[in-house]
N, C-alpha and C positions, 0 to 999 in steps of 0.2 A: 504494500500500500504506500502510495506517495504521501508524504507529509506536506502540508501547506500551512502557511500563515494566513489568517483571514482578518481583513480590516472590518470595521463595523458595517460598511455599506452592504457587502454580500450577506452578512448575517441578518440585517434588517430586511433585505430583499427576500430571503428565504421565508421569513415569517409574515410578509406582507404580500398577499396574493395579487394586489393591483399595482405593485411596484414594477416599473418597466424592465427590471433586471431579474425578476422572480423566476421566470421559466429557464433562463440561462443558468443561474446558479443552482436551481433545483436539479436540472439535468446533470450538471457537473458533480453534485453531491451524490446522486444516484450512481453515476459512473464510478466514483471513488469507492462507494460501498460495495458495488458489484465485484470489484477486484479483490475483496477480502481484507483481512486486517492482520497486523503484527502488533507486538507490545510496543505500544505506541509512545511516541514522543508526547502525544497529547496527554496520556495518563501520567507520564513522568512530569510533565509541566504542571498539571493540577496538583500532584503530590508535592512538588517543590513550592508552589504558591501556598498551599495549606501549611507547610512547614514554616514558611516565612511569615505568614500573616496570622496564623492561628484559626483561620476559617476552615472548618471541617465539614460543613454542609455541602454536599455535591449532588447536582442533578445529573443522573446518568442512566443509561439503559444497560450499562456494563456492570451489573450487580455482582457477578462472579468475581471479577478482578477487584473492584473497589471494596468488597466485603473482606478480602484478604489483606489489602494494603494497611500498613500501620506507619504512623509518623515516628520520628526519632524518639519521642517521649512515650511511645506505646499507644497513643490514642488512635482510635478507629475513625473512619469517616461516618457521618450521618448521611444515609442515602435518602434522597428525596424523589 
C-alpha cells in the first residue's frame, strides 16, 4: 500500500458529497484500499501523536491493531 500525506482539502472533499473534488478523491481512496494494507505509517503516526500529546481516543475501523497497541507508559487506546 502506498502511503500518502493528505492536506485538509481532500479530507473535506471526501466527507462533502457536493464538493467539486469529492468523486476524484473518493475514487483514489477506493483504489488505495483495493490494493491492500501493510502496518502502516498511519498507525505509527497516530501512536506517536498519542505518545506526544496524551490523547488516546482514536476513531478507527482497525480495532484488531489498535486494541493491541500500548503507549510507552502502558496505556491503551480508547476506541471510538
